[in-house]
All heavy atoms as a GROMACS GRO file, in nm:
protein
  554
    1MET      N    1   2.441  -9.515  -2.927
    1MET     CA    2   2.348  -9.404  -2.935
    1MET      C    3   2.211  -9.466  -2.957
    1MET      O    4   2.177  -9.540  -3.050
    1MET     CB    5   2.387  -9.320  -3.051
    1MET     CG    6   2.301  -9.198  -3.057
    1MET     SD    7   2.376  -9.094  -3.192
    1MET     CE    8   2.241  -8.958  -3.196
    2SER      N    9   2.116  -9.448  -2.866
    2SER     CA   10   1.980  -9.496  -2.875
    2SER      C   11   1.894  -9.408  -2.967
    2SER      O   12   1.909  -9.280  -2.961
    2SER     CB   13   1.916  -9.518  -2.741
    2SER     OG   14   1.899  -9.394  -2.690
    3LYS      N   15   1.798  -9.464  -3.041
    3LYS     CA   16   1.722  -9.393  -3.127
    3LYS      C   17   1.596  -9.356  -3.050
    3LYS      O   18   1.531  -9.437  -2.991
    3LYS     CB   19   1.689  -9.474  -3.254
    3LYS     CG   20   1.616  -9.394  -3.360
    3LYS     CD   21   1.604  -9.482  -3.474
    3LYS     CE   22   1.544  -9.402  -3.601
    3LYS     NZ   23   1.546  -9.474  -3.728
    4VAL      N   24   1.544  -9.224  -3.063
    4VAL     CA   25   1.422  -9.185  -3.001
    4VAL      C   26   1.307  -9.212  -3.077
    4VAL      O   27   1.309  -9.197  -3.205
    4VAL     CB   28   1.433  -9.025  -2.971
    4VAL    CG1   29   1.312  -8.971  -2.926
    4VAL    CG2   30   1.563  -8.993  -2.887
    5GLU      N   31   1.200  -9.267  -3.020
    5GLU     CA   32   1.084  -9.294  -3.089
    5GLU      C   33   1.003  -9.163  -3.120
    5GLU      O   34   0.982  -9.076  -3.027
    5GLU     CB   35   0.991  -9.392  -3.014
    5GLU     CG   36   0.865  -9.432  -3.076
    5GLU     CD   37   0.779  -9.518  -2.983
    5GLU    OE1   38   0.809  -9.555  -2.889
    5GLU    OE2   39   0.668  -9.550  -3.044
    6VAL      N   40   0.961  -9.150  -3.250
    6VAL     CA   41   0.880  -9.035  -3.286
    6VAL      C   42   0.735  -9.058  -3.278
    6VAL      O   43   0.688  -9.173  -3.320
    6VAL     CB   44   0.918  -8.991  -3.421
    6VAL    CG1   45   0.827  -8.869  -3.472
    6VAL    CG2   46   1.062  -8.960  -3.447
    7VAL      N   47   0.668  -8.984  -3.195
    7VAL     CA   48   0.524  -8.995  -3.171
    7VAL      C   49   0.459  -8.878  -3.204
    7VAL      O   50   0.498  -8.775  -3.186
    7VAL     CB   51   0.509  -9.036  -3.022
    7VAL    CG1   52   0.361  -9.054  -2.981
    7VAL    CG2   53   0.586  -9.153  -2.963
    8GLU      N   54   0.332  -8.900  -3.265
    8GLU     CA   55   0.250  -8.789  -3.305
    8GLU      C   56   0.162  -8.748  -3.191
    8GLU      O   57   0.092  -8.837  -3.141
    8GLU     CB   58   0.170  -8.817  -3.428
    8GLU     CG   59   0.248  -8.844  -3.547
    8GLU     CD   60   0.304  -8.714  -3.619
    8GLU    OE1   61   0.238  -8.609  -3.595
    8GLU    OE2   62   0.397  -8.720  -3.692
    9LEU      N   63   0.160  -8.618  -3.133
    9LEU     CA   64   0.086  -8.581  -3.028
    9LEU      C   65  -0.013  -8.493  -3.073
    9LEU      O   66  -0.004  -8.399  -3.165
    9LEU     CB   67   0.175  -8.507  -2.928
    9LEU     CG   68   0.296  -8.588  -2.881
    9LEU    CD1   69   0.383  -8.484  -2.797
    9LEU    CD2   70   0.254  -8.700  -2.781
   10THR      N   71  -0.141  -8.490  -3.009
   10THR     CA   72  -0.237  -8.401  -3.041
   10THR      C   73  -0.222  -8.257  -2.976
   10THR      O   74  -0.136  -8.255  -2.891
   10THR     CB   75  -0.380  -8.449  -2.986
   10THR    OG1   76  -0.380  -8.458  -2.846
   10THR    CG2   77  -0.420  -8.594  -3.046
   11ALA      N   78  -0.299  -8.160  -3.012
   11ALA     CA   79  -0.280  -8.031  -2.947
   11ALA      C   80  -0.317  -8.035  -2.800
   11ALA      O   81  -0.248  -7.974  -2.713
   11ALA     CB   82  -0.371  -7.933  -3.014
   12LYS      N   83  -0.410  -8.122  -2.766
   12LYS     CA   84  -0.461  -8.142  -2.614
   12LYS      C   85  -0.344  -8.202  -2.545
   12LYS      O   86  -0.310  -8.160  -2.436
   12LYS     CB   87  -0.580  -8.235  -2.622
   12LYS     CG   88  -0.631  -8.251  -2.477
   12LYS     CD   89  -0.764  -8.327  -2.481
   12LYS     CE   90  -0.810  -8.343  -2.347
   12LYS     NZ   91  -0.948  -8.408  -2.351
   13GLN      N   92  -0.276  -8.291  -2.602
   13GLN     CA   93  -0.158  -8.360  -2.524
   13GLN      C   94  -0.044  -8.258  -2.515
   13GLN      O   95   0.023  -8.253  -2.410
   13GLN     CB   96  -0.113  -8.481  -2.610
   13GLN     CG   97  -0.205  -8.604  -2.602
   13GLN     CD   98  -0.173  -8.707  -2.706
   13GLN    OE1   99  -0.132  -8.674  -2.819
   13GLN    NE2  100  -0.163  -8.832  -2.654
   14VAL      N  101  -0.012  -8.189  -2.628
   14VAL     CA  102   0.102  -8.091  -2.608
   14VAL      C  103   0.062  -7.974  -2.513
   14VAL      O  104   0.150  -7.942  -2.434
   14VAL     CB  105   0.131  -8.029  -2.750
   14VAL    CG1  106   0.237  -7.910  -2.743
   14VAL    CG2  107   0.184  -8.142  -2.839
   15ALA      N  108  -0.053  -7.925  -2.522
   15ALA     CA  109  -0.098  -7.831  -2.429
   15ALA      C  110  -0.070  -7.871  -2.278
   15ALA      O  111  -0.021  -7.804  -2.196
   15ALA     CB  112  -0.248  -7.780  -2.441
   16ALA      N  113  -0.116  -7.992  -2.250
   16ALA     CA  114  -0.098  -8.043  -2.114
   16ALA      C  115   0.041  -8.066  -2.089
   16ALA      O  116   0.095  -8.023  -1.976
   16ALA     CB  117  -0.164  -8.185  -2.098
   17LEU      N  118   0.123  -8.104  -2.178
   17LEU     CA  119   0.266  -8.125  -2.156
   17LEU      C  120   0.341  -8.002  -2.122
   17LEU      O  121   0.420  -8.000  -2.032
   17LEU     CB  122   0.333  -8.187  -2.291
   17LEU     CG  123   0.482  -8.220  -2.283
   17LEU    CD1  124   0.511  -8.322  -2.185
   17LEU    CD2  125   0.527  -8.255  -2.426
   18ILE      N  126   0.312  -7.883  -2.189
   18ILE     CA  127   0.385  -7.768  -2.172
   18ILE      C  128   0.317  -7.658  -2.091
   18ILE      O  129   0.360  -7.551  -2.046
   18ILE     CB  130   0.421  -7.693  -2.302
   18ILE    CG1  131   0.308  -7.647  -2.393
   18ILE    CG2  132   0.516  -7.798  -2.389
   18ILE    CD1  133   0.338  -7.583  -2.516
   19GLY      N  134   0.191  -7.702  -2.038
   19GLY     CA  135   0.121  -7.629  -1.936
   19GLY      C  136   0.054  -7.495  -1.987
   19GLY      O  137   0.056  -7.386  -1.924
   20VAL      N  138  -0.007  -7.510  -2.112
   20VAL     CA  139  -0.085  -7.397  -2.176
   20VAL      C  140  -0.214  -7.452  -2.204
   20VAL      O  141  -0.237  -7.584  -2.216
   20VAL     CB  142  -0.012  -7.326  -2.298
   20VAL    CG1  143   0.112  -7.263  -2.248
   20VAL    CG2  144   0.011  -7.424  -2.406
   21THR      N  145  -0.316  -7.375  -2.261
   21THR     CA  146  -0.434  -7.424  -2.308
   21THR      C  147  -0.428  -7.448  -2.442
   21THR      O  148  -0.332  -7.405  -2.523
   21THR     CB  149  -0.549  -7.318  -2.283
   21THR    OG1  150  -0.517  -7.206  -2.369
   21THR    CG2  151  -0.568  -7.273  -2.134
   22GLU      N  152  -0.532  -7.536  -2.500
   22GLU     CA  153  -0.529  -7.556  -2.644
   22GLU      C  154  -0.560  -7.435  -2.721
   22GLU      O  155  -0.500  -7.413  -2.832
   22GLU     CB  156  -0.648  -7.665  -2.680
   22GLU     CG  157  -0.614  -7.799  -2.627
   22GLU     CD  158  -0.732  -7.898  -2.666
   22GLU    OE1  159  -0.737  -7.928  -2.789
   22GLU    OE2  160  -0.800  -7.930  -2.567
   23GLU      N  161  -0.633  -7.341  -2.664
   23GLU     CA  162  -0.659  -7.201  -2.719
   23GLU      C  163  -0.523  -7.133  -2.733
   23GLU      O  164  -0.495  -7.068  -2.848
   23GLU     CB  165  -0.755  -7.125  -2.645
   23GLU     CG  166  -0.774  -6.992  -2.706
   23GLU     CD  167  -0.892  -6.917  -2.626
   23GLU    OE1  168  -0.935  -6.973  -2.523
   23GLU    OE2  169  -0.925  -6.802  -2.672
   24THR      N  170  -0.430  -7.141  -2.646
   24THR     CA  171  -0.305  -7.074  -2.649
   24THR      C  172  -0.226  -7.130  -2.775
   24THR      O  173  -0.169  -7.058  -2.856
   24THR     CB  174  -0.238  -7.084  -2.524
   24THR    OG1  175  -0.300  -7.004  -2.414
   24THR    CG2  176  -0.093  -7.018  -2.532
   25LEU      N  177  -0.229  -7.259  -2.784
   25LEU     CA  178  -0.154  -7.323  -2.897
   25LEU      C  179  -0.208  -7.288  -3.028
   25LEU      O  180  -0.138  -7.252  -3.114
   25LEU     CB  181  -0.164  -7.480  -2.885
   25LEU     CG  182  -0.064  -7.548  -2.792
   25LEU    CD1  183  -0.094  -7.700  -2.788
   25LEU    CD2  184   0.067  -7.527  -2.824
   26ALA      N  185  -0.346  -7.274  -3.032
   26ALA     CA  186  -0.413  -7.228  -3.165
   26ALA      C  187  -0.366  -7.085  -3.184
   26ALA      O  188  -0.338  -7.046  -3.313
   26ALA     CB  189  -0.560  -7.235  -3.149
   27ASN      N  190  -0.363  -6.992  -3.087
   27ASN     CA  191  -0.323  -6.858  -3.112
   27ASN      C  192  -0.173  -6.861  -3.160
   27ASN      O  193  -0.135  -6.782  -3.250
   27ASN     CB  194  -0.341  -6.774  -2.983
   27ASN     CG  195  -0.482  -6.749  -2.950
   27ASN    OD1  196  -0.563  -6.736  -3.038
   27ASN    ND2  197  -0.514  -6.729  -2.825
   28TRP      N  198  -0.092  -6.933  -3.100
   28TRP     CA  199   0.043  -6.939  -3.134
   28TRP      C  200   0.066  -6.986  -3.284
   28TRP      O  201   0.142  -6.935  -3.356
   28TRP     CB  202   0.133  -7.037  -3.039
   28TRP     CG  203   0.159  -6.977  -2.907
   28TRP    CD1  204   0.133  -6.853  -2.862
   28TRP    CD2  205   0.213  -7.058  -2.797
   28TRP    NE1  206   0.173  -6.851  -2.732
   28TRP    CE2  207   0.226  -6.971  -2.689
   28TRP    CE3  208   0.263  -7.195  -2.785
   28TRP    CZ2  209   0.273  -7.009  -2.566
   28TRP    CZ3  210   0.313  -7.230  -2.667
   28TRP    CH2  211   0.306  -7.133  -2.552
   29ARG      N  212  -0.011  -7.091  -3.319
   29ARG     CA  213   0.004  -7.126  -3.461
   29ARG      C  214  -0.046  -7.026  -3.551
   29ARG      O  215   0.017  -6.996  -3.653
   29ARG     CB  216  -0.099  -7.259  -3.480
   29ARG     CG  217  -0.050  -7.382  -3.421
   29ARG     CD  218  -0.137  -7.510  -3.466
   29ARG     NE  219  -0.268  -7.486  -3.451
   29ARG     CZ  220  -0.336  -7.550  -3.344
   29ARG    NH1  221  -0.260  -7.588  -3.253
   29ARG    NH2  222  -0.460  -7.529  -3.338
   30SER      N  223  -0.144  -6.952  -3.520
   30SER     CA  224  -0.192  -6.847  -3.618
   30SER      C  225  -0.100  -6.717  -3.615
   30SER      O  226  -0.091  -6.651  -3.723
   30SER     CB  227  -0.322  -6.790  -3.575
   30SER     OG  228  -0.318  -6.719  -3.454
   31ARG      N  229  -0.012  -6.708  -3.512
   31ARG     CA  230   0.091  -6.614  -3.527
   31ARG      C  231   0.232  -6.657  -3.555
   31ARG      O  232   0.327  -6.577  -3.559
   31ARG     CB  233   0.088  -6.548  -3.384
   31ARG     CG  234  -0.031  -6.465  -3.342
   31ARG     CD  235  -0.031  -6.424  -3.205
   31ARG     NE  236  -0.130  -6.318  -3.173
   31ARG     CZ  237  -0.257  -6.347  -3.131
   31ARG    NH1  238  -0.280  -6.484  -3.115
   31ARG    NH2  239  -0.347  -6.265  -3.106
   32GLY      N  240   0.246  -6.787  -3.582
   32GLY     CA  241   0.372  -6.838  -3.627
   32GLY      C  242   0.467  -6.853  -3.513
   32GLY      O  243   0.585  -6.868  -3.529
   33HIS      N  244   0.412  -6.889  -3.394
   33HIS     CA  245   0.485  -6.909  -3.274
   33HIS      C  246   0.466  -7.059  -3.224
   33HIS      O  247   0.382  -7.121  -3.283
   33HIS     CB  248   0.454  -6.816  -3.155
   33HIS     CG  249   0.468  -6.660  -3.196
   33HIS    ND1  250   0.585  -6.606  -3.220
   33HIS    CD2  251   0.383  -6.568  -3.198
   33HIS    CE1  252   0.569  -6.481  -3.237
   33HIS    NE2  253   0.441  -6.457  -3.230
   34GLY      N  254   0.539  -7.087  -3.123
   34GLY     CA  255   0.510  -7.230  -3.048
   34GLY      C  256   0.584  -7.335  -3.133
   34GLY      O  257   0.662  -7.308  -3.222
   35PRO      N  258   0.560  -7.458  -3.082
   35PRO     CA  259   0.638  -7.571  -3.148
   35PRO      C  260   0.583  -7.593  -3.281
   35PRO      O  261   0.474  -7.562  -3.316
   35PRO     CB  262   0.601  -7.676  -3.047
   35PRO     CG  263   0.482  -7.628  -2.967
   35PRO     CD  264   0.481  -7.493  -2.973
   36PRO      N  265   0.672  -7.649  -3.368
   36PRO     CA  266   0.628  -7.686  -3.513
   36PRO      C  267   0.524  -7.788  -3.509
   36PRO      O  268   0.523  -7.882  -3.418
   36PRO     CB  269   0.764  -7.743  -3.569
   36PRO     CG  270   0.880  -7.703  -3.474
   36PRO     CD  271   0.816  -7.679  -3.343
   37TYR      N  272   0.440  -7.785  -3.603
   37TYR     CA  273   0.317  -7.871  -3.606
   37TYR      C  274   0.297  -7.910  -3.762
   37TYR      O  275   0.354  -7.855  -3.847
   37TYR     CB  276   0.202  -7.806  -3.550
   37TYR     CG  277   0.143  -7.695  -3.627
   37TYR    CD1  278   0.044  -7.713  -3.717
   37TYR    CD2  279   0.197  -7.561  -3.606
   37TYR    CE1  280   0.003  -7.597  -3.805
   37TYR    CE2  281   0.165  -7.462  -3.681
   37TYR     CZ  282   0.052  -7.471  -3.770
   37TYR     OH  283   0.012  -7.377  -3.842
   38ARG      N  284   0.212  -8.012  -3.771
   38ARG     CA  285   0.171  -8.063  -3.898
   38ARG      C  286   0.021  -8.055  -3.906
   38ARG      O  287  -0.050  -8.092  -3.816
   38ARG     CB  288   0.217  -8.206  -3.928
   38ARG     CG  289   0.364  -8.203  -3.931
   38ARG     CD  290   0.442  -8.340  -3.920
   38ARG     NE  291   0.362  -8.468  -3.922
   38ARG     CZ  292   0.369  -8.560  -4.012
   38ARG    NH1  293   0.475  -8.561  -4.105
   38ARG    NH2  294   0.308  -8.672  -3.986
   39LYS      N  295  -0.034  -8.000  -4.015
   39LYS     CA  296  -0.179  -7.998  -4.037
   39LYS      C  297  -0.210  -8.123  -4.130
   39LYS      O  298  -0.167  -8.117  -4.248
   39LYS     CB  299  -0.224  -7.873  -4.092
   39LYS     CG  300  -0.364  -7.854  -4.096
   39LYS     CD  301  -0.402  -7.708  -4.124
   39LYS     CE  302  -0.555  -7.686  -4.114
   39LYS     NZ  303  -0.604  -7.551  -4.139
   40LEU      N  304  -0.279  -8.215  -4.086
   40LEU     CA  305  -0.310  -8.336  -4.155
   40LEU      C  306  -0.434  -8.335  -4.249
   40LEU      O  307  -0.451  -8.425  -4.328
   40LEU     CB  308  -0.332  -8.448  -4.064
   40LEU     CG  309  -0.203  -8.480  -3.964
   40LEU    CD1  310  -0.231  -8.598  -3.872
   40LEU    CD2  311  -0.089  -8.496  -4.042
   41SER      N  312  -0.512  -8.233  -4.229
   41SER     CA  313  -0.636  -8.219  -4.327
   41SER      C  314  -0.660  -8.068  -4.335
   41SER      O  315  -0.614  -7.991  -4.265
   41SER     CB  316  -0.751  -8.282  -4.263
   41SER     OG  317  -0.786  -8.238  -4.134
   42ASN      N  318  -0.728  -8.030  -4.449
   42ASN     CA  319  -0.754  -7.908  -4.492
   42ASN      C  320  -0.863  -7.838  -4.405
   42ASN      O  321  -0.942  -7.903  -4.335
   42ASN     CB  322  -0.795  -7.897  -4.631
   42ASN     CG  323  -0.682  -7.945  -4.727
   42ASN    OD1  324  -0.563  -7.921  -4.683
   42ASN    ND2  325  -0.714  -8.004  -4.841
   43GLY      N  326  -0.864  -7.717  -4.412
   43GLY     CA  327  -0.970  -7.634  -4.346
   43GLY      C  328  -0.945  -7.593  -4.205
   43GLY      O  329  -0.847  -7.620  -4.153
   44ARG      N  330  -1.026  -7.506  -4.163
   44ARG     CA  331  -1.007  -7.452  -4.028
   44ARG      C  332  -0.996  -7.551  -3.908
   44ARG      O  333  -0.926  -7.534  -3.817
   44ARG     CB  334  -1.119  -7.345  -3.986
   44ARG     CG  335  -1.079  -7.200  -3.995
   44ARG     CD  336  -1.188  -7.114  -3.946
   44ARG     NE  337  -1.159  -7.093  -3.799
   44ARG     CZ  338  -1.181  -6.979  -3.739
   44ARG    NH1  339  -1.225  -6.878  -3.810
   44ARG    NH2  340  -1.143  -6.978  -3.622
   45SER      N  341  -1.071  -7.653  -3.925
   45SER     CA  342  -1.078  -7.750  -3.820
   45SER      C  343  -0.994  -7.868  -3.860
   45SER      O  344  -1.014  -7.995  -3.806
   45SER     CB  345  -1.224  -7.796  -3.792
   45SER     OG  346  -1.271  -7.859  -3.924
   46GLY      N  347  -0.889  -7.845  -3.938
   46GLY     CA  348  -0.811  -7.954  -3.979
   46GLY      C  349  -0.722  -8.022  -3.864
   46GLY      O  350  -0.714  -7.950  -3.760
   47ARG      N  351  -0.700  -8.142  -3.866
   47ARG     CA  352  -0.634  -8.215  -3.770
   47ARG      C  353  -0.486  -8.163  -3.757
   47ARG      O  354  -0.417  -8.169  -3.845
   47ARG     CB  355  -0.642  -8.370  -3.785
   47ARG     CG  356  -0.779  -8.428  -3.774
   47ARG     CD  357  -0.784  -8.569  -3.793
   47ARG     NE  358  -0.715  -8.604  -3.920
   47ARG     CZ  359  -0.657  -8.720  -3.936
   47ARG    NH1  360  -0.639  -8.814  -3.846
   47ARG    NH2  361  -0.609  -8.747  -4.059
   48ILE      N  362  -0.445  -8.132  -3.626
   48ILE     CA  363  -0.322  -8.082  -3.604
   48ILE      C  364  -0.242  -8.185  -3.517
   48ILE      O  365  -0.292  -8.250  -3.427
   48ILE     CB  366  -0.321  -7.951  -3.528
   48ILE    CG1  367  -0.396  -7.844  -3.597
   48ILE    CG2  368  -0.180  -7.900  -3.481
   48ILE    CD1  369  -0.331  -7.796  -3.720
   49ARG      N  370  -0.119  -8.212  -3.557
   49ARG     CA  371  -0.035  -8.301  -3.485
   49ARG      C  372   0.106  -8.256  -3.461
   49ARG      O  373   0.153  -8.167  -3.555
   49ARG     CB  374  -0.015  -8.435  -3.560
   49ARG     CG  375  -0.147  -8.510  -3.564
   49ARG     CD  376  -0.193  -8.569  -3.430
   49ARG     NE  377  -0.314  -8.647  -3.441
   49ARG     CZ  378  -0.437  -8.599  -3.436
   49ARG    NH1  379  -0.459  -8.464  -3.418
   49ARG    NH2  380  -0.543  -8.678  -3.448
   50TYR      N  381   0.170  -8.274  -3.363
   50TYR     CA  382   0.299  -8.228  -3.312
   50TYR      C  383   0.385  -8.353  -3.292
   50TYR      O  384   0.345  -8.448  -3.234
   50TYR     CB  385   0.292  -8.155  -3.184
   50TYR     CG  386   0.219  -8.026  -3.190
   50TYR    CD1  387   0.082  -8.028  -3.160
   50TYR    CD2  388   0.288  -7.907  -3.202
   50TYR    CE1  389   0.008  -7.908  -3.166
   50TYR    CE2  390   0.203  -7.785  -3.200
   50TYR     CZ  391   0.069  -7.789  -3.180
   50TYR     OH  392  -0.001  -7.676  -3.187
   51ARG      N  393   0.499  -8.354  -3.345
   51ARG     CA  394   0.598  -8.456  -3.323
   51ARG      C  395   0.659  -8.434  -3.187
   51ARG      O  396   0.706  -8.331  -3.168
   51ARG     CB  397   0.714  -8.461  -3.440
   51ARG     CG  398   0.666  -8.512  -3.548
   51ARG     CD  399   0.772  -8.535  -3.651
   51ARG     NE  400   0.722  -8.589  -3.781
   51ARG     CZ  401   0.775  -8.561  -3.899
   51ARG    NH1  402   0.890  -8.483  -3.909
   51ARG    NH2  403   0.725  -8.611  -4.005
   52ASN      N  404   0.661  -8.540  -3.097
   52ASN     CA  405   0.719  -8.529  -2.973
   52ASN      C  406   0.868  -8.471  -2.971
   52ASN      O  407   0.902  -8.402  -2.898
   52ASN     CB  408   0.716  -8.658  -2.902
   52ASN     CG  409   0.790  -8.779  -2.966
   52ASN    OD1  410   0.804  -8.779  -3.083
   52ASN    ND2  411   0.869  -8.856  -2.885
   53THR      N  412   0.950  -8.504  -3.078
   53THR     CA  413   1.082  -8.464  -3.076
   53THR      C  414   1.092  -8.320  -3.117
   53THR      O  415   1.163  -8.246  -3.060
   53THR     CB  416   1.156  -8.555  -3.188
   53THR    OG1  417   1.078  -8.539  -3.315
   53THR    CG2  418   1.182  -8.694  -3.152
   54ALA      N  419   0.994  -8.270  -3.198
   54ALA     CA  420   0.994  -8.127  -3.236
   54ALA      C  421   0.957  -8.049  -3.118
   54ALA      O  422   1.010  -7.933  -3.098
   54ALA     CB  423   0.889  -8.101  -3.356
   55VAL      N  424   0.857  -8.095  -3.034
   55VAL     CA  425   0.824  -8.025  -2.920
   55VAL      C  426   0.932  -8.023  -2.813
   55VAL      O  427   0.954  -7.908  -2.761
   55VAL     CB  428   0.691  -8.092  -2.851
   55VAL    CG1  429   0.656  -8.025  -2.718
   55VAL    CG2  430   0.570  -8.083  -2.945
   56GLU      N  431   0.998  -8.133  -2.804
   56GLU     CA  432   1.113  -8.133  -2.703
   56GLU      C  433   1.225  -8.028  -2.738
   56GLU      O  434   1.286  -7.963  -2.665
   56GLU     CB  435   1.170  -8.282  -2.702
   56GLU     CG  436   1.266  -8.299  -2.584
   56GLU     CD  437   1.192  -8.272  -2.451
   56GLU    OE1  438   1.090  -8.317  -2.434
   56GLU    OE2  439   1.262  -8.229  -2.360
   57GLU      N  440   1.253  -8.030  -2.882
   57GLU     CA  441   1.356  -7.934  -2.931
   57GLU      C  442   1.302  -7.798  -2.909
   57GLU      O  443   1.396  -7.712  -2.878
   57GLU     CB  444   1.377  -7.960  -3.081
   57GLU     CG  445   1.449  -8.086  -3.109
   57GLU     CD  446   1.460  -8.117  -3.254
   57GLU    OE1  447   1.430  -8.035  -3.341
   57GLU    OE2  448   1.504  -8.242  -3.290
   58TRP      N  449   1.185  -7.766  -2.931
   58TRP     CA  450   1.129  -7.633  -2.909
   58TRP      C  451   1.150  -7.587  -2.771
   58TRP      O  452   1.195  -7.484  -2.737
   58TRP     CB  453   0.986  -7.626  -2.960
   58TRP     CG  454   0.923  -7.495  -2.941
   58TRP    CD1  455   0.936  -7.379  -3.023
   58TRP    CD2  456   0.844  -7.456  -2.830
   58TRP    NE1  457   0.864  -7.278  -2.967
   58TRP    CE2  458   0.805  -7.315  -2.848
   58TRP    CE3  459   0.788  -7.511  -2.721
   58TRP    CZ2  460   0.712  -7.258  -2.765
   58TRP    CZ3  461   0.698  -7.447  -2.639
   58TRP    CH2  462   0.670  -7.314  -2.663
   59LEU      N  463   1.126  -7.692  -2.675
   59LEU     CA  464   1.129  -7.652  -2.533
   59LEU      C  465   1.268  -7.633  -2.491
   59LEU      O  466   1.304  -7.529  -2.430
   59LEU     CB  467   1.065  -7.764  -2.444
   59LEU     CG  468   0.913  -7.773  -2.450
   59LEU    CD1  469   0.871  -7.913  -2.383
   59LEU    CD2  470   0.859  -7.667  -2.369
   60THR      N  471   1.362  -7.712  -2.539
   60THR     CA  472   1.503  -7.695  -2.523
   60THR      C  473   1.557  -7.559  -2.570
   60THR      O  474   1.632  -7.496  -2.499
   60THR     CB  475   1.572  -7.809  -2.586
   60THR    OG1  476   1.540  -7.937  -2.522
   60THR    CG2  477   1.729  -7.794  -2.559
   61SER      N  478   1.513  -7.523  -2.678
   61SER     CA  479   1.550  -7.397  -2.743
   61SER      C  480   1.505  -7.273  -2.655
   61SER      O  481   1.556  -7.157  -2.670
   61SER     CB  482   1.503  -7.366  -2.897
   61SER     OG  483   1.366  -7.342  -2.891
   62ARG      N  484   1.409  -7.288  -2.573
   62ARG     CA  485   1.358  -7.181  -2.489
   62ARG      C  486   1.414  -7.180  -2.349
   62ARG      O  487   1.375  -7.089  -2.272
   62ARG     CB  488   1.213  -7.191  -2.488
   62ARG     CG  489   1.141  -7.183  -2.632
   62ARG     CD  490   0.991  -7.164  -2.624
   62ARG     NE  491   0.943  -7.068  -2.545
   62ARG     CZ  492   0.930  -6.938  -2.580
   62ARG    NH1  493   0.969  -6.906  -2.698
   62ARG    NH2  494   0.881  -6.855  -2.501
   63GLU      N  495   1.497  -7.273  -2.316
   63GLU     CA  496   1.550  -7.282  -2.193
   63GLU      C  497   1.655  -7.161  -2.167
   63GLU      O  498   1.722  -7.121  -2.255
   63GLU     CB  499   1.637  -7.414  -2.176
   63GLU     CG  500   1.553  -7.525  -2.150
   63GLU     CD  501   1.628  -7.648  -2.134
   63GLU    OE1  502   1.755  -7.653  -2.125
   63GLU    OE2  503   1.570  -7.758  -2.124
   64LEU      N  504   1.653  -7.115  -2.052
   64LEU     CA  505   1.743  -7.000  -2.013
   64LEU      C  506   1.826  -7.046  -1.898
   64LEU      O  507   1.793  -7.114  -1.811
   64LEU     CB  508   1.657  -6.877  -1.969
   64LEU     CG  509   1.562  -6.816  -2.077
   64LEU    CD1  510   1.486  -6.701  -2.014
   64LEU    CD2  511   1.643  -6.764  -2.204
   65GLN      N  512   1.950  -6.992  -1.900
   65GLN     CA  513   2.049  -7.008  -1.800
   65GLN      C  514   2.029  -6.897  -1.685
   65GLN      O  515   1.966  -6.793  -1.715
   65GLN     CB  516   2.183  -7.007  -1.848
   65GLN     CG  517   2.220  -7.111  -1.951
   65GLN     CD  518   2.208  -7.252  -1.896
   65GLN    OE1  519   2.251  -7.266  -1.783
   65GLN    NE2  520   2.179  -7.339  -1.962
   66PRO      N  521   2.067  -6.925  -1.564
   66PRO     CA  522   2.056  -6.824  -1.467
   66PRO      C  523   2.114  -6.701  -1.516
   66PRO      O  524   2.222  -6.691  -1.578
   66PRO     CB  525   2.141  -6.875  -1.353
   66PRO     CG  526   2.124  -7.028  -1.360
   66PRO     CD  527   2.131  -7.052  -1.515
   67GLY      N  528   2.049  -6.578  -1.504
   67GLY     CA  529   2.101  -6.458  -1.562
   67GLY      C  530   2.025  -6.433  -1.696
   67GLY      O  531   2.045  -6.322  -1.750
   68GLY      N  532   1.946  -6.513  -1.744
   68GLY     CA  533   1.862  -6.488  -1.868
   68GLY      C  534   1.925  -6.515  -1.992
   68GLY      O  535   1.874  -6.487  -2.104
   69GLU      N  536   2.045  -6.574  -1.993
   69GLU     CA  537   2.110  -6.626  -2.119
   69GLU      C  538   2.048  -6.744  -2.181
   69GLU      O  539   2.020  -6.837  -2.097
   69GLU     CB  540   2.252  -6.624  -2.098
   69GLU     CG  541   2.320  -6.498  -2.071
   69GLU     CD  542   2.466  -6.510  -2.054
   69GLU    OE1  543   2.536  -6.593  -2.109
   69GLU    OE2  544   2.532  -6.417  -1.986
   70ALA      N  545   2.030  -6.752  -2.306
   70ALA     CA  546   1.986  -6.882  -2.375
   70ALA      C  547   2.087  -6.990  -2.349
   70ALA      O  548   2.206  -6.975  -2.340
   70ALA     CB  549   1.964  -6.851  -2.517
   71ALA      N  550   2.037  -7.119  -2.337
   71ALA     CA  551   2.114  -7.224  -2.315
   71ALA      C  552   2.207  -7.261  -2.443
   71ALA      O  553   2.182  -7.223  -2.547
   71ALA     CB  554   2.041  -7.351  -2.284
   0.00000   0.00000   0.00000
């Protein structure tokens, strides 16, 4: 079993990866939606990072089978 390397991604990188804007990611964060993230500094403009593994798990959890059933 190979170990997956954990990489910290910026909001810009995640937005590009999943095909949404950084603004959409910010809106999701404020509403408690979207992939899990970490806030590395305080305040409104705090640095946000996403673990690549968490983003991948979030995407997998949103996959649908033909007919609309969750994977």
